[in-house]
Steps between C-alpha positions, in 0.01 A plus 500: 500500500819404682570631842813691581617202704464269197683744275784533751524122531517469122768767477700328774485177300620675185785669686604169659498335158711779350745479791531125446568553130767759581664277761507203262640712218770642726597148606521399135706812425759388754518160332528660157784725619685186611437341158630813329819498705545126443462543123751787499749290695451209260555730202831621643610145573399379153676792338821426690488132406382583146199271538266624232205278589507595868541869412198496269293308759600742778423801280159355415433433869600859577255637245223279636570609856505869402165457325357330808628783719332755274172307524508486881592869525210594272262288707610667824468843340155422361366368831663782696347767276153350527504498880 
């Protein structure tokens, strides 16, 4: 049978791990927000110059970045709800 001290130590480890996951995900969210803005800017520029290939690439990058953002947000929510 585990002692209270051992259980508390284990819980502290789990909380520290969850906090690290949240911190990493929040850092990645900031990067993803920058990618989203960059893709939007590139779409506007491509539209103005009527560059179809760049527009399609930027739109694809935007979709990828939005999907990544959703993933990180879900991970933060999942870890936050478990804690």
